ZAMARGU-4260 file (C-alpha; in steps of 0.2 Angstrom, whole numbers, plus 5000, padded with zeros to 4 digits):
<rodrens>
0) 4596/5254/5048 | 4609/5260/5060 | 4625/5252/5055 | 4641/5254/5065 | 4657/5253/5054
5) 4674/5248/5063 | 4691/5247/5057 | 4705/5261/5045 | 4696/5275/5037 | 4699/5292/5027
10) 4710/5301/5032 | 4721/5284/5034 | 4726/5278/5017 | 4730/5258/5012 | 4716/5247/5006
15) 4704/5245/5020 | 4702/5264/5022 | 4699/5265/5002 | 4686/5249/5003 | 4676/5256/5017
20) 4676/5272/5012 | 4667/5267/4996 | 4655/5254/5007 | 4651/5268/5016 | 4648/5282/5004
25) 4635/5269/4995 | 4626/5263/5012 | 4622/5281/5017 | 4611/5281/5003 | 4600/5272/5012
30) 4606/5270/5030 | 4612/5279/5044 | 4631/5274/5046 | 4644/5279/5058 | 4664/5274/5059
35) 4675/5270/5074 | 4693/5272/5068 | 4710/5274/5075 | 4713/5294/5082 | 4719/5306/5082
40) 4715/5310/5065 | 4707/5326/5055 | 4690/5320/5050 | 4683/5326/5033 | 4671/5341/5037
45) 4656/5334/5027 | 4655/5318/5040 | 4660/5325/5057 | 4649/5319/5065 | 4646/5303/5059
50) 4665/5296/5062 | 4672/5294/5079 | 4688/5293/5087 | 4697/5281/5099 | 4716/5286/5104
55) 4727/5274/5104 | 4747/5274/5106 | 4755/5276/5089 | 4765/5261/5091 | 4765/5247/5080
60) 4759/5230/5092 | 4754/5242/5106 | 4741/5252/5095 | 4732/5236/5090 | 4731/5227/5105
65) 4726/5245/5114 | 4711/5246/5100 | 4707/5227/5105 | 4701/5231/5122 | 4697/5251/5121
70) 4688/5248/5106 | 4675/5237/5113 | 4670/5250/5127 | 4668/5265/5113 | 4656/5253/5104
75) 4646/5250/5119 | 4647/5267/5123 | 4642/5274/5105 | 4627/5259/5103 | 4621/5267/5120
80) 4619/5282/5110 | 4615/5277/5093 | 4607/5261/5096 | 4613/5250/5081 | 4607/5236/5071
85) 4624/5227/5067 | 4642/5231/5069 | 4654/5228/5056 | 4673/5227/5059 | 4684/5226/5045
90) 4700/5218/5046 | 4701/5202/5056 | 4712/5204/5071 | 4713/5216/5085 | 4702/5227/5076
95) 4687/5211/5072 | 4693/5207/5091 | 4684/5223/5099 | 4669/5218/5090 | 4669/5202/5096
100) 4671/5208/5115 | 4659/5221/5111 | 4646/5208/5105 | 4647/5200/5123 | 4640/5218/5129
105) 4627/5223/5117 | 4621/5205/5110 | 4623/5216/5093 | 4625/5205/5077 | 4644/5207/5072
110) 4648/5206/5055 | 4669/5203/5049 | 4676/5208/5033 | 4695/5200/5030 | 4705/5209/5016
115) 4719/5198/5016 | 4736/5201/5027 | 4724/5201/5040 | 4721/5180/5036 | 4737/5175/5028
120) 4751/5185/5038 | 4741/5189/5055 | 4738/5171/5062 | 4757/5166/5060 | 4759/5174/5078
125) 4751/5167/5093 | 4744/5182/5098 | 4738/5188/5082 | 4730/5168/5078 | 4721/5172/5095
130) 4713/5187/5089 | 4708/5180/5074 | 4700/5163/5076 | 4691/5171/5094 | 4683/5184/5084
135) 4681/5173/5067 | 4671/5162/5080 | 4661/5174/5089 | 4655/5184/5071 | 4639/5181/5064
140) 4644/5183/5047 | 4662/5182/5038 | 4664/5192/5022 | 4680/5187/5013 | 4685/5198/4996
145) 4691/5182/4989 | 4687/5164/4987 | 4708/5162/4992 | 4701/5172/5009 | 4684/5162/5012
150) 4693/5145/5012 | 4706/5152/5025 | 4692/5159/5036 | 4684/5143/5036 | 4701/5133/5041
155) 4700/5146/5054 | 4685/5144/5061 | 4671/5154/5052 | 4654/5147/5049 | 4646/5158/5041
160) 4655/5164/5028 | 4651/5175/5011 | 4661/5179/4997 | 4658/5198/4993 | 4674/5207/4981
165) 4680/5226/4981 | 4671/5238/4969 | 4683/5246/4957 | 4681/5265/4960 | 4676/5274/4944
170) 4690/5284/4936 | 4685/5298/4925 | 4686/5293/4906 | 4704/5297/4901 | 4709/5306/4884
175) 4717/5298/4870 | 4734/5296/4879 | 4749/5289/4874 | 4753/5271/4883 | 4772/5272/4887
180) 4773/5264/4902 | 4775/5247/4911 | 4769/5250/4930 | 4771/5245/4948 | 4758/5250/4962
185) 4760/5247/4978 | 4768/5248/4998 | 4787/5245/4994 | 4785/5232/5007 | 4794/5213/5006
190) 4777/5206/5002 | 4772/5215/4986 | 4789/5210/4981 | 4795/5227/4973 | 4813/5220/4969
195) 4805/5209/4956 | 4799/5223/4947 | 4817/5234/4946 | 4823/5217/4941 | 4813/5215/4927
200) 4815/5233/4920 | 4834/5227/4918 | 4828/5217/4904 | 4817/5231/4894 | 4831/5245/4895
205) 4822/5254/4881 | 4804/5254/4892 | 4801/5267/4904 | 4796/5256/4922 | 4784/5268/4934
210) 4785/5261/4953 | 4771/5270/4960 | 4769/5269/4980 | 4780/5271/4995 | 4786/5262/5010
215) 4805/5256/5020 | 4811/5247/5004 | 4812/5262/4994 | 4830/5269/4997 | 4835/5251/4995
220) 4827/5250/4978 | 4832/5267/4973 | 4849/5264/4974 | 4849/5247/4965 | 4838/5251/4950
225) 4842/5254/4932 | 4841/5270/4925 | 4824/5266/4916 | 4813/5263/4932 | 4808/5280/4939
230) 4801/5283/4959 | 4784/5292/4960 | 4781/5290/4976 | 4763/5288/4983 | 4749/5296/4972
235) 4733/5298/4969 | 4731/5301/4953 | 4732/5282/4951 | 4721/5283/4936 | 4728/5297/4928
240) 4745/5285/4929 | 4737/5269/4924 | 4729/5277/4908 | 4746/5281/4901 | 4752/5262/4904
245) 4755/5249/4894 | 4753/5235/4908 | 4753/5233/4924 | 4763/5222/4935 | 4759/5213/4953
250) 4772/5201/4958 | 4765/5202/4975 | 4770/5186/4987 | 4754/5184/4993 | 4738/5197/4991
255) 4720/5195/4997 | 4711/5202/4980 | 4723/5214/4970 | 4711/5228/4967 | 4724/5236/4956
260) 4721/5223/4944 | 4703/5228/4941 | 4708/5246/4941 | 4722/5243/4929 | 4709/5233/4919
265) 4696/5246/4919 | 4707/5257/4910 | 4711/5244/4896 | 4727/5240/4903 | 4730/5221/4905
270) 4740/5214/4922 | 4754/5203/4925 | 4753/5195/4941 | 4761/5180/4952 | 4748/5165/4952
275) 4745/5167/4970 | 4735/5169/4982 | 4717/5178/4974 | 4727/5183/4961 | 4719/5170/4948
280) 4704/5174/4952 | 4704/5190/4943 | 4720/5187/4930 | 4711/5176/4918 | 4727/5169/4910
285) 4727/5173/4890 | 4710/5184/4895 | 4712/5201/4904 | 4732/5197/4906 | 4743/5183/4911
290) 4751/5175/4925 | 4768/5168/4932 | 4774/5158/4945 | 4795/5160/4940 | 4803/5177/4935
295) 4808/5168/4917 | 4790/5166/4916 | 4787/5184/4920 | 4800/5191/4908 | 4792/5180/4894
300) 4776/5188/4896 | 4779/5205/4898 | 4790/5202/4882 | 4774/5193/4873 | 4762/5209/4878
305) 4777/5223/4872 | 4781/5213/4856 | 4763/5212/4851 | 4751/5226/4857 | 4739/5221/4847
310) 4736/5205/4858 | 4740/5219/4873 | 4724/5229/4868 | 4716/5214/4864 | 4717/5208/4885
315) 4713/5226/4889 | 4697/5226/4882 | 4691/5210/4891 | 4698/5218/4907 | 4685/5231/4904
320) 4672/5221/4903 | 4677/5210/4918 | 4679/5224/4928 | 4663/5232/4923 | 4656/5218/4934
325) 4663/5223/4950 | 4652/5240/4956 | 4652/5247/4973 | 4635/5247/4971 | 4632/5229/4968
330) 4645/5227/4984 | 4634/5239/4995 | 4618/5229/4989 | 4625/5212/4994 | 4633/5218/5009
335) 4614/5225/5013 | 4608/5206/5011 | 4619/5199/5024 | 4612/5212/5037 | 4597/5210/5034
340) 4598/5190/5036 | 4604/5195/5053 | 4595/5209/5058 | 4579/5204/5049
</rodrens>
């Protein structure tokens, strides 16, 4: 099968790029997979001939709208050259809209994967809602990475919706490390609520809290943080950091999936997350972690796990079993079934 993926892709960072990178790697074992992404970027040497770029203005808003229309023309051009069987767009909005417009030109089956903020946040603006609803209704199949997102997709007009979660990357098995940190991993943006994590640290002054990630809130957070909070910035050695962590805290106000929960669980680290969006689908309360709604509940949950290492270890062990069910091999097989149902 010849597949065209459209969306953020390495060397771009972020969850969509990581998702696409892992999915493409698995699908290439059996199919020819090409990628269309935002440019200009320096493509990795090993796949130079399979990654195509569309130059867009480096201005938020203008970048996406430009891609929505110019991307459709590029998809049609690439189809004339490579004769694809299916187009798969990642992130509902301007990216998926380019696929919807291209479908009108090419007649190719269109698959759209919804990742999170595309359904939770983008539709809040009139233009964003237009891009999202138009492309979801045009799509032959919509993949949602959680049941929470599947419900939102159906409410926005999607018909053929399948839930296929993210896979968990395989970290190297860590050496026996001393676990000593309480860790936050994510973008330092409002919806991730990193200020909640920083405030939490004040209640546990004898434990070191690690903030892994970067973003516009960093300077403000660093100025307000107590001495036991350390900011590491963006890191690529997430597995090594988690292997030294006692707990992962996920205080996000919304979360389409929450992959970091499974990443932590895969290394035996229990997670404490806010009871919103898709987080309760991953954190099975009292099994592989704990959930909270109020800040007081968060403090009590963290205190309970720090004061009972045996309970935390038991939840971490359960988490390992849970995370083991989410492999990229299985994800790719499920995605292939979606393609086959459309291509025949």
